[in-house]
FIVEX-826061 format. One line per field, with one value per atom (N, C-alpha, C): residue number from 1; residue in one letter; chain; atom name; x, y, z. Coordinates in steps of 0.2 Angstrom, whole numbers, plus 5000, padded with zeros to 4 digits. Layout:
BEGIN
resi c(NUM|...)
resn c(a|...)
chain c(A|...)
name c(CA|...)
X c(X|...)
Y c(Y|...)
Z c(Z|...)
This chain:
BEGIN
resi c(1|1|1|2|2|2|3|3|3|4|4|4|5|5|5|6|6|6|7|7|7|8|8|8|9|9|9|10|10|10|11|11|11|12|12|12|13|13|13|14|14|14|15|15|15|16|16|16|17|17|17|18|18|18|19|19|19|20|20|20|21|21|21|22|22|22|23|23|23|24|24|24|25|25|25|26|26|26|27|27|27|28|28|28|29|29|29|30|30|30|31|31|31|32|32|32|33|33|33|34|34|34|35|35|35|36|36|36|37|37|37|38|38|38|39|39|39|40|40|40|41|41|41|42|42|42|43|43|43|44|44|44|45|45|45|46|46|46|47|47|47|48|48|48|49|49|49|50|50|50|51|51|51|52|52|52|53|53|53|54|54|54|55|55|55|56|56|56|57|57|57|58|58|58|59|59|59|60|60|60|61|61|61|62|62|62|63|63|63|64|64|64|65|65|65|66|66|66|67|67|67|68|68|68|69|69|69|70|70|70|71|71|71|72|72|72|73|73|73|74|74|74|75|75|75|76|76|76|77|77|77|78|78|78|79|79|79|80|80|80|81|81|81|82|82|82|83|83|83|84|84|84|85|85|85|86|86|86|87|87|87|88|88|88|89|89|89|90|90|90|91|91|91|92|92|92|93|93|93|94|94|94|95|95|95|96|96|96|97|97|97|98|98|98|99|99|99|100|100|100|101|101|101|102|102|102|103|103|103|104|104|104|105|105|105|106|106|106|107|107|107|108|108|108|109|109|109|110|110|110|111|111|111|112|112|112|113|113|113|114|114|114|115|115|115|116|116|116|117|117|117|118|118|118|119|119|119|120|120|120|121|121|121|122|122|122|123|123|123|124|124|124|125|125|125|126|126|126|127|127|127|128|128|128|129|129|129|130|130|130|131|131|131|132|132|132|133|133|133|134|134|134|135|135|135|136|136|136|137|137|137|138|138|138|139|139|139|140|140|140|141|141|141|142|142|142|143|143|143|144|144|144|145|145|145|146|146|146|147|147|147|148|148|148|149|149|149|150|150|150|151|151|151|152|152|152|153|153|153|154|154|154|155|155|155|156|156|156|157|157|157|158|158|158|159|159|159|160|160|160|161|161|161|162|162|162|163|163|163|164|164|164|165|165|165|166|166|166|167|167|167|168|168|168|169|169|169|170|170|170|171|171|171|172|172|172|173|173|173|174|174|174|175|175|175|176|176|176|177|177|177|178|178|178|179|179|179|180|180|180|181|181|181|182|182|182|183|183|183|184|184|184|185|185|185|186|186|186|187|187|187|188|188|188|189|189|189|190|190|190|191|191|191|192|192|192|193|193|193|194|194|194|195|195|195|196|196|196|197|197|197|198|198|198|199|199|199|200|200|200|201|201|201|202|202|202|203|203|203|204|204|204|205|205|205|206|206|206|207|207|207|208|208|208|209|209|209|210|210|210|211|211|211|212|212|212|213|213|213|214|214|214|215|215|215|216|216|216|217|217|217|218|218|218|219|219|219|220|220|220|221|221|221|222|222|222|223|223|223|224|224|224|225|225|225|226|226|226|227|227|227|228|228|228|229|229|229|230|230|230|231|231|231|232|232|232|233|233|233|234|234|234|235|235|235|236|236|236|237|237|237|238|238|238|239|239|239|240|240|240|241|241|241|242|242|242|243|243|243|244|244|244|245|245|245|246|246|246|247|247|247|248|248|248|249|249|249|250|250|250|251|251|251|252|252|252|253|253|253|254|254|254|255|255|255|256|256|256)
resn c(m|m|m|i|i|i|d|d|d|a|a|a|y|y|y|v|v|v|v|v|v|s|s|s|y|y|y|p|p|p|h|h|h|k|k|k|e|e|e|t|t|t|k|k|k|k|k|k|i|i|i|i|i|i|n|n|n|f|f|f|i|i|i|n|n|n|k|k|k|k|k|k|i|i|i|n|n|n|f|f|f|s|s|s|t|t|t|l|l|l|k|k|k|k|k|k|a|a|a|k|k|k|l|l|l|i|i|i|i|i|i|v|v|v|v|v|v|g|g|g|g|g|g|d|d|d|g|g|g|f|f|f|m|m|m|l|l|l|q|q|q|i|i|i|l|l|l|k|k|k|k|k|k|f|f|f|y|y|y|k|k|k|h|h|h|k|k|k|k|k|k|p|p|p|f|f|f|y|y|y|g|g|g|i|i|i|n|n|n|s|s|s|g|g|g|d|d|d|y|y|y|g|g|g|f|f|f|l|l|l|m|m|m|n|n|n|k|k|k|f|f|f|s|s|s|p|p|p|k|k|k|n|n|n|f|f|f|i|i|i|q|q|q|d|d|d|l|l|l|k|k|k|r|r|r|s|s|s|k|k|k|s|s|s|i|i|i|s|s|s|i|i|i|s|s|s|p|p|p|l|l|l|e|e|e|m|m|m|k|k|k|v|v|v|k|k|k|n|n|n|k|k|k|f|f|f|n|n|n|k|k|k|v|v|v|k|k|k|k|k|k|g|g|g|i|i|i|a|a|a|i|i|i|n|n|n|e|e|e|v|v|v|s|s|s|i|i|i|l|l|l|r|r|r|q|q|q|t|t|t|r|r|r|q|q|q|a|a|a|a|a|a|s|s|s|v|v|v|s|s|s|i|i|i|k|k|k|i|i|i|g|g|g|s|s|s|k|k|k|y|y|y|l|l|l|i|i|i|k|k|k|k|k|k|l|l|l|r|r|r|g|g|g|d|d|d|g|g|g|v|v|v|l|l|l|v|v|v|s|s|s|t|t|t|p|p|p|a|a|a|g|g|g|s|s|s|t|t|t|a|a|a|y|y|y|n|n|n|l|l|l|s|s|s|v|v|v|h|h|h|g|g|g|p|p|p|i|i|i|l|l|l|n|n|n|l|l|l|d|d|d|s|s|s|k|k|k|k|k|k|l|l|l|s|s|s|i|i|i|s|s|s|p|p|p|v|v|v|s|s|s|p|p|p|f|f|f|r|r|r|p|p|p|r|r|r|r|r|r|w|w|w|k|k|k|s|s|s|r|r|r|t|t|t|v|v|v|s|s|s|d|d|d|k|k|k|s|s|s|k|k|k|i|i|i|e|e|e|i|i|i|k|k|k|n|n|n|l|l|l|n|n|n|p|p|p|v|v|v|k|k|k|r|r|r|p|p|p|m|m|m|m|m|m|a|a|a|v|v|v|a|a|a|d|d|d|n|n|n|i|i|i|e|e|e|i|i|i|k|k|k|n|n|n|t|t|t|v|v|v|n|n|n|i|i|i|k|k|k|i|i|i|s|s|s|i|i|i|n|n|n|s|s|s|k|k|k|i|i|i|i|i|i|f|f|f|k|k|k|i|i|i|l|l|l|y|y|y|s|s|s|k|k|k|k|k|k|n|n|n|s|s|s|l|l|l|d|d|d|k|k|k|k|k|k|i|i|i|k|k|k|i|i|i|e|e|e|q|q|q|l|l|l|k|k|k|k|k|k|e|e|e|t|t|t|l|l|l)
chain c(A|A|A|A|A|A|A|A|A|A|A|A|A|A|A|A|A|A|A|A|A|A|A|A|A|A|A|A|A|A|A|A|A|A|A|A|A|A|A|A|A|A|A|A|A|A|A|A|A|A|A|A|A|A|A|A|A|A|A|A|A|A|A|A|A|A|A|A|A|A|A|A|A|A|A|A|A|A|A|A|A|A|A|A|A|A|A|A|A|A|A|A|A|A|A|A|A|A|A|A|A|A|A|A|A|A|A|A|A|A|A|A|A|A|A|A|A|A|A|A|A|A|A|A|A|A|A|A|A|A|A|A|A|A|A|A|A|A|A|A|A|A|A|A|A|A|A|A|A|A|A|A|A|A|A|A|A|A|A|A|A|A|A|A|A|A|A|A|A|A|A|A|A|A|A|A|A|A|A|A|A|A|A|A|A|A|A|A|A|A|A|A|A|A|A|A|A|A|A|A|A|A|A|A|A|A|A|A|A|A|A|A|A|A|A|A|A|A|A|A|A|A|A|A|A|A|A|A|A|A|A|A|A|A|A|A|A|A|A|A|A|A|A|A|A|A|A|A|A|A|A|A|A|A|A|A|A|A|A|A|A|A|A|A|A|A|A|A|A|A|A|A|A|A|A|A|A|A|A|A|A|A|A|A|A|A|A|A|A|A|A|A|A|A|A|A|A|A|A|A|A|A|A|A|A|A|A|A|A|A|A|A|A|A|A|A|A|A|A|A|A|A|A|A|A|A|A|A|A|A|A|A|A|A|A|A|A|A|A|A|A|A|A|A|A|A|A|A|A|A|A|A|A|A|A|A|A|A|A|A|A|A|A|A|A|A|A|A|A|A|A|A|A|A|A|A|A|A|A|A|A|A|A|A|A|A|A|A|A|A|A|A|A|A|A|A|A|A|A|A|A|A|A|A|A|A|A|A|A|A|A|A|A|A|A|A|A|A|A|A|A|A|A|A|A|A|A|A|A|A|A|A|A|A|A|A|A|A|A|A|A|A|A|A|A|A|A|A|A|A|A|A|A|A|A|A|A|A|A|A|A|A|A|A|A|A|A|A|A|A|A|A|A|A|A|A|A|A|A|A|A|A|A|A|A|A|A|A|A|A|A|A|A|A|A|A|A|A|A|A|A|A|A|A|A|A|A|A|A|A|A|A|A|A|A|A|A|A|A|A|A|A|A|A|A|A|A|A|A|A|A|A|A|A|A|A|A|A|A|A|A|A|A|A|A|A|A|A|A|A|A|A|A|A|A|A|A|A|A|A|A|A|A|A|A|A|A|A|A|A|A|A|A|A|A|A|A|A|A|A|A|A|A|A|A|A|A|A|A|A|A|A|A|A|A|A|A|A|A|A|A|A|A|A|A|A|A|A|A|A|A|A|A|A|A|A|A|A|A|A|A|A|A|A|A|A|A|A|A|A|A|A|A|A|A|A|A|A|A|A|A|A|A|A|A|A|A|A|A|A|A|A|A|A|A|A|A|A|A|A|A|A|A|A|A|A|A|A|A|A|A|A|A|A|A|A|A|A|A|A|A|A|A|A|A|A|A|A|A|A|A|A|A|A|A|A|A|A|A|A|A|A|A|A|A|A|A|A|A|A|A|A|A|A|A|A|A|A|A|A|A|A|A|A|A|A|A|A|A|A|A|A|A|A|A|A|A|A|A|A|A|A|A|A|A|A|A|A|A|A|A|A|A|A|A|A|A|A|A|A|A|A|A|A|A|A|A|A)
name c(N|CA|C|N|CA|C|N|CA|C|N|CA|C|N|CA|C|N|CA|C|N|CA|C|N|CA|C|N|CA|C|N|CA|C|N|CA|C|N|CA|C|N|CA|C|N|CA|C|N|CA|C|N|CA|C|N|CA|C|N|CA|C|N|CA|C|N|CA|C|N|CA|C|N|CA|C|N|CA|C|N|CA|C|N|CA|C|N|CA|C|N|CA|C|N|CA|C|N|CA|C|N|CA|C|N|CA|C|N|CA|C|N|CA|C|N|CA|C|N|CA|C|N|CA|C|N|CA|C|N|CA|C|N|CA|C|N|CA|C|N|CA|C|N|CA|C|N|CA|C|N|CA|C|N|CA|C|N|CA|C|N|CA|C|N|CA|C|N|CA|C|N|CA|C|N|CA|C|N|CA|C|N|CA|C|N|CA|C|N|CA|C|N|CA|C|N|CA|C|N|CA|C|N|CA|C|N|CA|C|N|CA|C|N|CA|C|N|CA|C|N|CA|C|N|CA|C|N|CA|C|N|CA|C|N|CA|C|N|CA|C|N|CA|C|N|CA|C|N|CA|C|N|CA|C|N|CA|C|N|CA|C|N|CA|C|N|CA|C|N|CA|C|N|CA|C|N|CA|C|N|CA|C|N|CA|C|N|CA|C|N|CA|C|N|CA|C|N|CA|C|N|CA|C|N|CA|C|N|CA|C|N|CA|C|N|CA|C|N|CA|C|N|CA|C|N|CA|C|N|CA|C|N|CA|C|N|CA|C|N|CA|C|N|CA|C|N|CA|C|N|CA|C|N|CA|C|N|CA|C|N|CA|C|N|CA|C|N|CA|C|N|CA|C|N|CA|C|N|CA|C|N|CA|C|N|CA|C|N|CA|C|N|CA|C|N|CA|C|N|CA|C|N|CA|C|N|CA|C|N|CA|C|N|CA|C|N|CA|C|N|CA|C|N|CA|C|N|CA|C|N|CA|C|N|CA|C|N|CA|C|N|CA|C|N|CA|C|N|CA|C|N|CA|C|N|CA|C|N|CA|C|N|CA|C|N|CA|C|N|CA|C|N|CA|C|N|CA|C|N|CA|C|N|CA|C|N|CA|C|N|CA|C|N|CA|C|N|CA|C|N|CA|C|N|CA|C|N|CA|C|N|CA|C|N|CA|C|N|CA|C|N|CA|C|N|CA|C|N|CA|C|N|CA|C|N|CA|C|N|CA|C|N|CA|C|N|CA|C|N|CA|C|N|CA|C|N|CA|C|N|CA|C|N|CA|C|N|CA|C|N|CA|C|N|CA|C|N|CA|C|N|CA|C|N|CA|C|N|CA|C|N|CA|C|N|CA|C|N|CA|C|N|CA|C|N|CA|C|N|CA|C|N|CA|C|N|CA|C|N|CA|C|N|CA|C|N|CA|C|N|CA|C|N|CA|C|N|CA|C|N|CA|C|N|CA|C|N|CA|C|N|CA|C|N|CA|C|N|CA|C|N|CA|C|N|CA|C|N|CA|C|N|CA|C|N|CA|C|N|CA|C|N|CA|C|N|CA|C|N|CA|C|N|CA|C|N|CA|C|N|CA|C|N|CA|C|N|CA|C|N|CA|C|N|CA|C|N|CA|C|N|CA|C|N|CA|C|N|CA|C|N|CA|C|N|CA|C|N|CA|C|N|CA|C|N|CA|C|N|CA|C|N|CA|C|N|CA|C|N|CA|C|N|CA|C|N|CA|C|N|CA|C|N|CA|C|N|CA|C|N|CA|C|N|CA|C|N|CA|C|N|CA|C|N|CA|C|N|CA|C|N|CA|C|N|CA|C|N|CA|C|N|CA|C|N|CA|C|N|CA|C|N|CA|C|N|CA|C|N|CA|C|N|CA|C|N|CA|C|N|CA|C|N|CA|C|N|CA|C|N|CA|C|N|CA|C|N|CA|C|N|CA|C|N|CA|C|N|CA|C|N|CA|C|N|CA|C|N|CA|C|N|CA|C|N|CA|C|N|CA|C|N|CA|C)
X c(4989|4992|4988|4992|4989|4985|4979|4975|4976|4978|4980|4978|4976|4975|4981|4984|4991|4991|4993|4994|5001|5003|5010|5012|5017|5019|5023|5022|5025|5033|5037|5044|5048|5054|5058|5059|5060|5062|5055|5050|5043|5041|5043|5041|5044|5051|5055|5051|5049|5046|5039|5035|5029|5030|5035|5036|5038|5041|5043|5037|5034|5028|5022|5022|5017|5017|5023|5024|5023|5022|5022|5015|5011|5004|4999|4993|4987|4985|4986|4983|4976|4972|4965|4962|4955|4951|4951|4949|4949|4943|4938|4933|4935|4938|4940|4946|4951|4957|4957|4962|4963|4967|4971|4975|4976|4979|4981|4988|4992|4999|5001|5005|5006|5014|5016|5023|5025|5029|5031|5035|5034|5037|5032|5034|5029|5023|5025|5020|5015|5017|5012|5007|5011|5007|5002|5003|4999|4992|4994|4988|4983|4987|4983|4979|4982|4979|4972|4973|4967|4962|4964|4959|4955|4958|4956|4954|4955|4954|4947|4942|4935|4933|4938|4937|4939|4942|4943|4948|4953|4957|4964|4969|4976|4980|4985|4989|4996|5000|5006|5010|5015|5019|5026|5028|5034|5038|5043|5047|5051|5050|5054|5056|5055|5058|5064|5064|5070|5070|5068|5068|5063|5057|5051|5049|5048|5046|5040|5035|5029|5029|5034|5035|5039|5039|5043|5049|5054|5060|5059|5060|5059|5065|5063|5068|5065|5068|5065|5065|5071|5072|5066|5064|5060|5053|5051|5046|5039|5038|5032|5032|5038|5039|5037|5040|5039|5032|5029|5022|5017|5018|5014|5015|5021|5023|5022|5020|5019|5013|5014|5010|5006|5000|4996|4997|4997|4996|4991|4987|4981|4983|4982|4983|4977|4975|4970|4973|4970|4973|4971|4975|4972|4967|4962|4957|4958|4958|4958|4952|4948|4942|4945|4945|4948|4943|4942|4938|4942|4941|4945|4942|4945|4943|4936|4934|4927|4922|4924|4919|4917|4921|4920|4924|4920|4924|4926|4932|4935|4938|4938|4941|4947|4951|4956|4959|4962|4965|4972|4976|4983|4986|4989|4992|4999|5002|5009|5008|5006|5005|5001|4998|4995|5000|5001|5006|5002|5003|5000|5006|5006|5012|5010|5015|5014|5014|5009|5008|5012|5014|5018|5025|5028|5034|5033|5027|5025|5025|5028|5028|5021|5019|5012|5012|5006|5005|4998|4999|4994|4993|4987|4986|4984|4986|4985|4981|4976|4972|4971|4971|4970|4963|4958|4951|4950|4948|4947|4952|4958|4964|4970|4973|4978|4984|4987|4994|4999|4997|5001|4996|4996|4991|4994|5001|5003|5010|5010|5016|5018|5023|5025|5031|5030|5036|5033|5036|5035|5028|5027|5020|5021|5016|5015|5014|5016|5015|5013|5007|5004|5005|5009|5011|5008|5007|5005|5012|5011|5017|5020|5016|5018|5022|5020|5023|5029|5030|5034|5042|5044|5050|5051|5046|5046|5047|5043|5044|5044|5041|5041|5048|5052|5059|5063|5062|5066|5065|5059|5058|5060|5063|5066|5060|5054|5049|5051|5048|5050|5048|5052|5050|5045|5039|5034|5033|5033|5032|5025|5024|5017|5012|5013|5009|5009|5011|5012|5006|5001|4994|4995|5000|5002|5002|5001|5002|5008|5011|5017|5014|5015|5014|5021|5023|5030|5030|5033|5034|5039|5037|5042|5045|5051|5056|5052|5051|5048|5052|5049|5053|5051|5045|5043|5037|5038|5045|5050|5056|5061|5062|5062|5064|5058|5052|5046|5047|5047|5048|5042|5043|5038|5034|5028|5024|5021|5020|5017|5010|5005|4998|4995|4989|4986|4983|4982|4979|4972|4969|4962|4960|4966|4965|4962|4958|4955|4959|4963|4967|4964|4965|4962|4968|4969|4975|4971|4972|4969|4974|4972|4976|4974|4979|4978|4977|4980|4980|4979|4973|4973|4974|4973|4973|4981|4984|4991|4996|4994|4998|4994|4993|4989|4993|4989|4992|4988|4992|4989|4990|4985|4985|4986|4990|4992|4991|4987|4986|4989|4995|4999|5000|4995|4995|4990|4986|4980|4982|4981|4983|4977|4976|4970|4973|4972|4975|4970|4973|4969|4965|4968|4965|4964|4959|4957|4957|4954|4953|4955|4959|4960|4959|4954|4953|4956|4960|4963|4962|4960|4960|4960|4961|4961|4954|4954|4947|4948|4945|4946|4941|4937|4932|4935|4941|4945|4951|4952|4957|4961|4967|4971|4975|4975|4978|4984|4990|4996|5000|5002|5006|5014|5017|5025|5028|5033|5037|5040|5041|5044|5051|5055|5061|5061|5055|5054|5049|5047|5041|5042|5036|5036|5039|5038|5041|5048|5051|5059|5062|5058|5060|5060|5055|5055|5061|5062|5067|5074|5075|5082|5083|5077|5077|5079|5076|5078|5085|5088|5095|5100|5098|5102|5106|5112|5116|5117|5116|5116|5124|5125|5132|5132|5137|5138|5140)
Y c(4869|4875|4881|4887|4893|4895|4898|4900|4908|4910|4917|4919|4925|4928|4932|4931|4934|4938|4945|4949|4951|4952|4954|4959|4963|4968|4964|4965|4962|4964|4959|4961|4954|4954|4948|4945|4949|4947|4944|4947|4945|4938|4937|4930|4925|4926|4921|4920|4925|4924|4920|4922|4919|4911|4910|4902|4899|4902|4899|4898|4903|4903|4899|4898|4894|4887|4884|4878|4877|4883|4883|4885|4889|4891|4889|4890|4888|4895|4896|4902|4901|4906|4905|4911|4911|4916|4922|4928|4933|4932|4928|4927|4922|4917|4911|4913|4917|4918|4921|4919|4921|4928|4929|4935|4937|4943|4945|4946|4942|4943|4947|4953|4957|4957|4955|4955|4961|4965|4971|4976|4982|4987|4992|4997|5001|5004|5007|5010|5005|4999|4994|4992|4992|4990|4995|5002|5007|5006|5004|5004|4998|4992|4986|4987|4991|4992|4996|5001|5005|5001|4997|4993|4988|4984|4979|4979|4985|4986|4984|4985|4984|4977|4972|4965|4963|4968|4967|4961|4960|4955|4958|4954|4957|4957|4961|4961|4959|4955|4953|4955|4960|4962|4959|4957|4954|4958|4961|4966|4963|4965|4964|4970|4975|4982|4984|4991|4993|4993|4998|4998|4994|4995|4991|4993|4999|5001|4997|4997|4993|4986|4983|4976|4972|4966|4961|4959|4958|4955|4948|4946|4939|4934|4929|4924|4917|4914|4907|4902|4902|4898|4898|4905|4906|4909|4908|4911|4909|4903|4901|4902|4902|4903|4911|4915|4923|4924|4921|4922|4920|4915|4912|4916|4919|4922|4930|4932|4939|4942|4949|4952|4958|4959|4964|4971|4976|4983|4986|4991|4994|5001|5003|5010|5013|5019|5023|5029|5030|5035|5041|5046|5053|5053|5057|5059|5066|5067|5074|5076|5082|5084|5090|5090|5096|5099|5106|5110|5113|5112|5116|5122|5125|5132|5132|5126|5125|5123|5124|5123|5115|5111|5104|5100|5096|5093|5086|5085|5078|5076|5069|5065|5061|5060|5055|5053|5046|5045|5043|5044|5043|5040|5034|5031|5034|5037|5040|5048|5052|5059|5062|5068|5072|5078|5079|5084|5090|5096|5102|5105|5105|5108|5113|5117|5122|5119|5121|5118|5121|5127|5131|5134|5138|5141|5145|5148|5152|5149|5151|5148|5148|5143|5143|5147|5150|5154|5152|5150|5146|5149|5147|5148|5141|5140|5133|5134|5131|5131|5125|5124|5118|5120|5117|5119|5126|5130|5137|5142|5139|5143|5143|5148|5148|5145|5140|5138|5143|5145|5151|5154|5161|5165|5165|5165|5166|5162|5157|5153|5153|5155|5155|5150|5146|5141|5136|5130|5125|5121|5122|5118|5116|5112|5110|5102|5098|5091|5089|5085|5082|5075|5072|5066|5062|5055|5051|5048|5044|5042|5036|5032|5027|5030|5036|5040|5045|5045|5050|5049|5043|5042|5042|5044|5044|5052|5054|5061|5066|5065|5069|5070|5065|5065|5069|5068|5072|5079|5082|5089|5091|5087|5088|5088|5084|5084|5078|5079|5074|5067|5062|5055|5054|5051|5050|5042|5041|5034|5032|5025|5023|5025|5024|5025|5033|5037|5044|5048|5046|5049|5056|5057|5064|5063|5069|5070|5076|5076|5081|5085|5092|5097|5100|5099|5101|5106|5111|5115|5112|5113|5111|5117|5118|5123|5130|5132|5138|5144|5149|5155|5161|5162|5167|5164|5164|5165|5159|5161|5156|5150|5152|5147|5144|5144|5141|5133|5131|5124|5119|5113|5108|5108|5106|5106|5099|5097|5091|5093|5089|5091|5084|5085|5078|5075|5068|5065|5066|5069|5071|5078|5081|5088|5088|5093|5095|5101|5099|5103|5106|5113|5116|5121|5119|5123|5126|5133|5137|5140|5140|5143|5151|5155|5162|5166|5163|5166|5161|5158|5152|5154|5160|5162|5163|5167|5167|5162|5158|5153|5147|5143|5137|5131|5127|5122|5115|5110|5103|5099|5095|5091|5084|5080|5074|5069|5064|5059|5053|5051|5045|5046|5042|5041|5045|5049|5052|5060|5063|5070|5074|5079|5084|5091|5094|5100|5106|5112|5118|5118|5117|5117|5124|5125|5131|5130|5125|5123|5116|5114|5107|5106|5101|5099|5092|5091|5085|5082|5076|5073|5066|5062|5055|5052|5047|5044|5037|5038|5032|5026|5027|5022|5017|5019|5015|5012|5005|5003|4997|4999|4994|4989|4983|4978|4976|4977|4975|4971|4965|4960|4961|4961|4961|4955|4953|4948|4951|4947|4950|4954|4951|4954|4960|4961|4966|4971|4972|4976|4984|4987|4994|4998|4997|5000|5000|4994|4994|4998|4997|5002|5009|5011|5018|5020|5016|5017|5017|5013|5013|5019|5022|5028|5034|5034|5039|5039|5033|5033|5033|5033|5034|5041|5041|5047|5048|5055|5056|5055|5052|5051|5054|5056|5059|5054)
Z c(4975|4972|4973|4973|4974|4968|4968|4962|4962|4956|4955|4948|4947|4941|4940|4934|4932|4926|4927|4922|4921|4915|4914|4909|4910|4904|4899|4893|4887|4887|4890|4890|4891|4888|4888|4895|4900|4907|4910|4908|4911|4908|4902|4899|4903|4905|4909|4915|4919|4925|4925|4920|4918|4917|4913|4912|4918|4923|4929|4933|4935|4940|4937|4931|4928|4930|4932|4935|4942|4946|4953|4956|4951|4954|4948|4950|4946|4943|4936|4933|4932|4936|4937|4934|4933|4931|4937|4935|4940|4945|4943|4948|4953|4951|4956|4959|4957|4960|4967|4971|4978|4978|4973|4972|4965|4964|4957|4957|4953|4952|4947|4948|4942|4941|4935|4933|4929|4931|4927|4931|4930|4934|4938|4941|4945|4941|4935|4931|4929|4927|4925|4931|4937|4943|4945|4944|4945|4941|4934|4930|4932|4934|4936|4942|4947|4953|4952|4948|4947|4942|4938|4934|4938|4943|4946|4953|4956|4963|4966|4961|4962|4964|4962|4963|4970|4974|4981|4982|4978|4979|4980|4984|4985|4979|4979|4973|4975|4971|4973|4967|4967|4961|4961|4955|4954|4950|4952|4948|4942|4936|4930|4926|4931|4928|4931|4933|4936|4943|4947|4954|4957|4954|4957|4964|4966|4973|4975|4971|4973|4972|4969|4968|4972|4972|4975|4971|4974|4970|4968|4962|4960|4962|4966|4968|4966|4961|4959|4964|4969|4974|4979|4981|4987|4985|4978|4976|4980|4981|4984|4991|4994|5001|5002|4998|4999|4998|4993|4992|4998|5000|5006|5012|5013|5020|5019|5013|5012|5016|5018|5022|5018|5020|5016|5019|5015|5017|5013|5017|5013|5012|5006|5004|5001|5003|4999|4995|4989|4985|4986|4983|4982|4976|4977|4972|4970|4964|4962|4958|4959|4955|4952|4946|4942|4938|4939|4934|4929|4923|4917|4915|4910|4908|4904|4903|4900|4905|4912|4917|4917|4914|4915|4921|4925|4930|4929|4930|4928|4934|4935|4941|4939|4944|4944|4950|4951|4957|4956|4962|4962|4967|4966|4972|4974|4970|4972|4973|4968|4968|4963|4965|4960|4959|4952|4950|4947|4948|4945|4942|4935|4932|4926|4925|4920|4913|4909|4902|4896|4897|4892|4895|4892|4894|4900|4901|4906|4913|4918|4925|4927|4931|4934|4940|4942|4947|4950|4957|4960|4967|4970|4978|4980|4986|4989|4996|4996|5003|5006|5013|5017|5020|5018|5021|5018|5023|5022|5023|5025|5026|5021|5019|5014|5017|5013|5014|5012|5006|5002|4997|4997|4993|4986|4985|4978|4978|4973|4972|4965|4962|4955|4954|4950|4948|4943|4943|4938|4940|4946|4949|4956|4957|4965|4964|4969|4969|4976|4976|4982|4982|4988|4988|4994|4993|4998|5001|5007|5010|5005|5002|4997|4991|4989|4984|4986|4992|4995|4992|4991|4989|4981|4978|4970|4968|4964|4961|4967|4972|4978|4981|4981|4984|4979|4972|4968|4968|4970|4971|4978|4982|4989|4994|4992|4997|5002|5008|5014|5012|5015|5015|5021|5019|5024|5026|5032|5034|5033|5031|5029|5034|5041|5046|5049|5045|5047|5047|5043|5042|5039|5035|5032|5025|5022|5015|5014|5009|5007|5002|5003|4997|4996|4990|4987|4982|4982|4976|4970|4964|4959|4956|4957|4955|4957|4963|4965|4963|4960|4958|4963|4965|4969|4974|4981|4984|4983|4981|4979|4983|4990|4995|4999|4995|4998|4999|5004|5006|5006|5006|5006|5013|5013|5019|5020|5026|5028|5031|5029|5032|5033|5037|5039|5032|5033|5027|5027|5032|5032|5028|5026|5023|5017|5016|5009|5006|5001|4998|4991|4991|4985|4981|4975|4972|4966|4966|4961|4956|4950|4944|4945|4946|4947|4940|4935|4929|4923|4922|4918|4910|4909|4901|4900|4904|4902|4904|4910|4913|4913|4908|4908|4912|4915|4919|4917|4919|4919|4925|4926|4932|4930|4934|4932|4939|4938|4944|4941|4944|4941|4933|4930|4923|4919|4923|4920|4920|4914|4913|4911|4914|4912|4911|4905|4903|4905|4904|4905|4912|4917|4924|4927|4930|4933|4941|4943|4950|4952|4956|4958|4965|4967|4974|4975|4980|4981|4989|4989|4996|4995|5001|5001|5000|4996|4995|4999|5005|5010|5008|5003|5001|4996|4993|4989|4993|4993|4997|4992|4991|4987|4993|4992|4996|4992|4994|4991|4996|4993|4997|4996|5001|5001|5005|5002|5006|5012|5017|5023|5022|5017|5016|5012|5010|5004|5006|5012|5014|5011|5010|5008|5014|5020|5025|5025|5024|5024|5018|5012|5006|5008|5011|5013|5018|5023|5028|5025|5020|5016|5013|5009|5006|5011|5017|5022|5024|5024|5026|5021|5014|5009|5009|5007|5006|4998|4996|4989|4987|4981|4978|4971|4969|4963|4958)
């Protein structure tokens, strides 16, 4: 039997899946396990990836939530076959280094995106640099979003950012409800880029930075780049690969 460390979100549907796979695999300790099985939704998967990535074991997600972009569809009939034939993809996260108005520096990592958002009713006012060059000197709106390819079909797509292939070696920088300039569009940049976002008026226009589920308020300066030293290995069944999911989203047409 396959030795796996299993973590699950407390939910009715999750319990049914756990009861089934309990008969098919050996529930092991984290130290002895060959892989980590995560039963839940995307949000739970993000938490578990960050919590256990240092153990350097692959993660196999089983969806018990809604869409489950990072997860595999659960099939009682083909569960063991899907698990054994699954393929690994490697993802490195974004890392943000945030300086707040008290000159304290805080860090956070994001698998999907880093969001810089207005904190009050006042629109955010920011400048964006790529290395030493300005991408834009002044952007006013609800905020800015920096997305990885893995997260490009999530919040990034909702703000009309581009869908990025996993092997694109690109990041997306997208405005959130841009006001001035009103028609400023998303940009794609190299995943080697060092992105710096500065709050141009932190007193009147406070902002917060969000890395997946980590929120830091009263931000003054945010530096964002890929942290290639951190690698998440995620297993996908052949029928359910992340590449296929991204391509499906690219081909989808909006319906009312």
